[in-house]
N, C-alpha and C positions, 0 to 999 in steps of 0.2 A: 408381485415381487417388488421389494423396495429398491431404492437407488443404490444403497450400500451393497446389497447382494448382487445387483446387476454389474457393478463395477469391480467387485472383489476378484473376479476371474482375471482381471488385468493387473492387479496389484503386484503379483509375483514378478512382473517384468521390471519393477522398480523405476528408477529415473535413468533415462537414456537420452543424452543430449545428441542432437543431430536432426537434420531435416529430411533425410531420405524416406523414412518411414511415414511421417506425417504427410509428405507430398504424395507418396504413393496412395495413401488412404484418401486424400482429398481428390486425387484424380479419379479414383473409383467412385467417388460421390458426385462427380461432375464439376469439380472445382468451385464449390460454393463461395470460397473466399474471394474469387474474382468478381463476384456480384455485389460485394460489400465494401464501400469506401470506408477507410479506417483512420483513426488517430491512434498511433502506437506509443505506448508509454513504458519506458524501462527505468531502472534505477535501484539503488540499494534500499532507500527509504522514501516514502512520500508518494509512491506510485498509486496506491489505492486512493489517497486523498485527492490527487490530481484527477484521476479518473472520475471520482465522485463529483468534483466541481464541474468538469466538462459535461458529464451526463446530465447533471441538474440544469445547467444553463441551456444546453441544446434542447432538452425537453421543454424548458420554459419558452424557448423560441418557437415551439410548435413542430419540431422535427420528430420523426419516429427514430428513437435512439437505442441502439443495442449497447450493452456494457458487459464486458467479460473480465472478471477479476478472480484472483485466487490468493490464499485459500479461502474457504468459507468459514464462518464462525459456528453456525448451528446446523445448517442443512445445505446440501449440494445445490439446491435451487438458487441460492443467493449468488452463485457465480455467473449465472446467465440472466440478465435483466433486459427488459424493454421498457423504456420510459419509467425507470426507477422501480419497476415491479418485477419481482423474481418470476422466472418461468414456472408455470403450474407443474406439479409433480407428474401428472399424467402426460403432459406435453414433453417433459424431460424424458420420461420413460420411453415414449414413442420415438423421439429423435435418437436416443441412445440405441434403441434396438435397430434402427435403420443403419446406424454406423457399425454396430456390432455384426450385423448380417454381412455387410460388405467386408469387414475386417477378417472374417473367417477364411477368406481365400488368400490372405496375405502372409508372407513369411519373410522376416520374423513378424510375430504379432505386435501390434502397436502397444505402447504403454498406456496406463490408465489416464495420464495427463493428455496424451495424444488423442485417445478416444474422446475424452471430454471436450478437448479443444475443437476437434472436428465436429462434434455435436453442436457446439456453439456457432461455428461458421455455418453449418447446415441450417440451423434454426433461424439465424439472422437472415439468411438468404430466402428461406421459405416465408418468413414474415415480412420480407421486403422492407427492411429498415433503411432509412435514408443514409445513415452512417453508423459505425460502431466504434466505441472507445475500447481498445484492447490493451490489457495489462500483460506485460511479459511475465512468464512464470519464473524462470531462472536464467540469469545472464542476459542473453539477447541474440547473439549471433546464431546459436544453435538451438534456440528455444522454439517449441512447436508453434508459437504464434507468429514466428518470423517468416511468413510465407507470402507476403504481399509485396509486389515490386514497386508500388508507388503509393505509400501512405500519404494522406492529405498533409499530416504533420507528424514528425517523430519527436518525442520528448525524452530527455534523459534528466531525471529529477535530481539524483545525487549518486555519489559513489563512495563506498566505504568498504572496509575489509570484511566481506561476508561471503559465505559459500565458497571460500577460497580453496577448499579441497577439490572443487570441480572447475572453478573459474581461473585459478592460478593464485600464487602466493602474494603477489604484489598488487598495489593499486593500479599500476600500469597494465598488468595482465587483466584485471577485472574490468578496467575501462575499455580495453580492446574488445572484450566480449560484449559489453553493453553497446559499444559503438557499432556492433554488427547490425543493429536495426536501421542504421542510416543508409540511405539509398542515393545513387548518383543523381545529382541535380535536384535532390529533395529539399524539403523544408524542415529545419530542426530548431527546437527550443531547448536550450541547455541551462541547467541549474548551476548553483554555486558548487564548485568541485575543488578538492585538494589539488595543489599545483601539479603533482605527479600525474594525476588522472586527467586534469584539464589539458595538459600538454598533448596527451594521446588523443583526446576528443577533438581538440582544435586542429591537430594535424590531419585527423581523419576527415573532418568536415571540409578542410581545404582540398584534400585529395579527391573527394567526391563532388566537389564544387557545389556544396549545399548552401542554400540561403539559411543563415544561422543567426538567431537572436539570443541575447543573454539578458533576461529580465533582472531588474533589481528587486530585492525583497520589498514588499509594500511597507509603508510607514505606519507605525502604530499611532492611532489617533485616540485610543482609550475606549473603554466600554464596548469592546468588540469591533469597533470601527477601524478601518484601515484605509490607506490611500495608495493605490497602485502608482509606482514611480516611473513606469516606462522601462525601456531597455538601456543597458549600459552602452551597448554597441551592437551592430549587426554586420555580418560578413555576407556579401552578396557576390555570387559568381554568375553574372548575367549570361543568358544564352544568345542574346542579340543586343545590338545597340539600343533598340527600343526599350528592352527590359531595363537596361542600365539607366536610360533617361527617366523611365517611370519611377524606378526605385521602389522603396517600401515605406508606406505611411503607417507609423505605429503611434497608437494613442499615448499621450504623455502622462496623464493622470486620470484616476477614476476612484471615487470614494465608494466603499462597499462595507457591508457588515457580514462577517462570517460566523456561523454557529459553531465551527470547529475550533477547539481550544489549542493554545500554545503558540509561542513565537514562530515555530517552524511553519505554521499555516500561512504566515505572511509570505513566506518563500513559495510554498506550494500553490497558493492562490495566484501569485504573480505569474508562475509558469502557465497555469491554466488560462489566465487572462491574455497573456501573450499569444498562446496557441489559438484562442478564440479570435483574436484580432487577425491572425494570419488566415484563419478560415474565412473571416469577413473579406479579406483581400481576394480570396478565391471565389467570392460571390455568395457565400452563405449569409443569410439574413440574420444578423446578430446585432441588435441595437445595444447601446450602453445600458438602457433600462433593463433589457433582457438579461444582460450579464449580471447586473446588480441584483436583480430579483432572483435569478437562478442561484447565485452564490448564497444568498440568504436562506435558500431552501435546501442547501446541501446537507446530506446525512452520511455519516460514516462511523459505524458502531465499533466499539472496542478500542478506540484510540483517544486517549485523554478524555474519557467519558465518566461523568458522575453517575452513580447508580445507588439506589436505596436498597439496602439489604438488612432485614430484621431491625428496622428503625435506625440504622446507621448509614450515613453517606460515605461511600467508599469511592476511590478513584480507580478506574480500570484502564489499563493500557498494555498493548502487546509487548513493547520494549524487548524484542527478541534478539537484538544484536547491540554491540557497543554504541553505535551512532544513535540508535533510537533510545537507548538507555540514557545517553547524555541529554537528549531532548526531554525525556521524562524528568530527569533530575533538575534541569533548569526550570521546568514548569513547577515542580514541587517547591523549589527554592523561591520562586516568585510568589507562591501562596503564603509563605511564612515571613515575607518582608514585613517589617514593623511589628512582628509578633516576637514572643520571647525566643531567644536564641536556642533554648533547649526544648523547643516544641518537639515531642516525640514523633518520629516517622516509623510506621509499622509496615514492613514490606512482606507481603504474602507472595511467594515466588515459586515457580516451577520452570525448568528449562529442558529443552531437548538435549540429548547426549552429544549432538554434533556442534553445539554452539560454543563460543569463546567465553566460558564461564567466568574466568578471572577478570577479563576485560569488562564484562557486563557489571560485575560487582564493583570494580574500580570506578566505573562511571556513576553507579547508584549510591553506594554505601558511604556513610559518614559515621564517625564516632558518636555513640549514643543512640544510633538507630536500632530498631528491633527487627529481626529477620525470622520469618516463619516459612520453612521450606517444605514443598510438597512435590509428589510426582505428577507428571503430565499423563493423564489416562489415555490408553489406546495408541500411544506413540512411543518412539524410542526415547524414553525419558532418562535424563540424568538422575542418578540416585541421590535423594536428598541428603543422605549421610556424607557422601563425597562432596556435594556442594557445600555442606556446612564446614568441612575441613578447608576448602578453598576460601570460603568467606572469612573464616577466622584468620587465615594467613593474609588475605588482602586487607581486612579491616579488624585488627585485634581488639579494638575498643568498642565493639558492638555491645549494646546493653543486654541483648538477648539474641541467641541463635539456636533455634529448635527445629526439629523435624516433625511432620505430621503425616498421617496416611492419606489425607485428601484436603482439597482446598477449603471445604466447609468447616472441618474441625480446626484448621488453621485460622480461618476467619473468626470463628467463635473465640479463640484464644486472643487474637489480635484486637478484637473489638470489645473484649470483656470490660465492663464498667465504663464504656465510652458514653459520652453525651449523645442523646437522640436529637441532635440539632437538625434544623431544616436548612437545606441549601438549594439555591437555584443553580442553573447551569454555570453561572459565572461568579457565584459568591464563594468566599473563602470560609473554611471552617472557623468557628469562633475561637478566640484566644484560649489557650490551654487545652483545646480539644486535640487529641492525637489524630494524625492523618493516617488512614489505612489505605494502602495501595496494593492492588492485585496486578501482577505483571510477570514478564519473563517469557511468555509464549502465547501466540494467538490461539494455539490449540487449547491451552489451559483456559483462556478467556471464553472460547467457544464452548468448552465443557461446562464452565460455570453458567453461562447463559442457558444452555440446553437443560440443565438440571433445574434451574430456577423456573424456566418456562414450563417444564413438565409438572412442577409443583403447583402452578397457578390453577 
């Protein structure tokens, strides 16, 4: 039996925010989450990248490191990793069956995400990981990962208007939900947030007496190199006079080279470095060299990634919400600096029906761009024809706006007559070469990779 079939029986329960069901399931499994020290990562964007940095560095330092992220791109095994290696399919099937056997006695039945999250906790406990890096699935306060009383570090990467149907209509509402991962007298690393969200987070860290640091984005040194700039400030609520006297010693600067592209990675890497320093304060052996070497080995597929397809270099990025679309557009604009102003940008896009389509288009599209719209297979996809109508309204000066039955027929149209130029991971396309970008949904990116991989 394959993993999809195993999990399909729980898909009908949908998404159900709340901790009662996952806690009941974990109790029945012997509370494996209590055996696993964790770093907990929430946020609207950047969660996966921060988890990737942390996992890579901690693995470089010689620890046995679990990593739990979602969603996956190609296969379920990607979600549960130890030392950067996905769980073996047979091991995943075994641990899932252990969870499912226990779940049969529970009412209501756990959701698919709760079952899989419990399987991750159980596997990490069985494998005796030294610590696990855990990414929040949705929100934070009521997410199935939020079952540990004392994370080593809690990180909130960013906050933007996403999943507002479940988390609340305002940034303050969303911030409150994400602040739910913070614990009393805990340690928090907070990214750069909009003022409305920052006020909520700052108030919550004060109420919980968290030691809180606010890292500055790293400084761009060129050619992939950056310099960590330390923290802007930290708030410390000491438990004793000795704690107050000892304070917190935070690294001021650190030069590193990241393989992950985009200015946003200087922000994400800074959050990871600050968290690693706080782990070092707690006795974890993490030298500067380990941090630098680990960052250099970080991998995170499907985010600002160059990929060669049928002789063409295309850019791939999930860009599934307005904030990530803005990041993608900034990166695309950086590629065409010093090139002709009319360099054509070809967007091959598919989006889920639940996303803020107009806001994503506003962030991405400019007059003269070409748009190729496709459905997202096997998910609640927005209809390409309806997206086309929205795109025309948002950006009436598009050079082309067409719909296609799938991503590959759209790519064939978008790359027709393109140059077969060679690109390294950091090179720009040559002048006058149209830039083709596949984006709009991580599920679309996963489908693309899955089909390409199957054809090899």
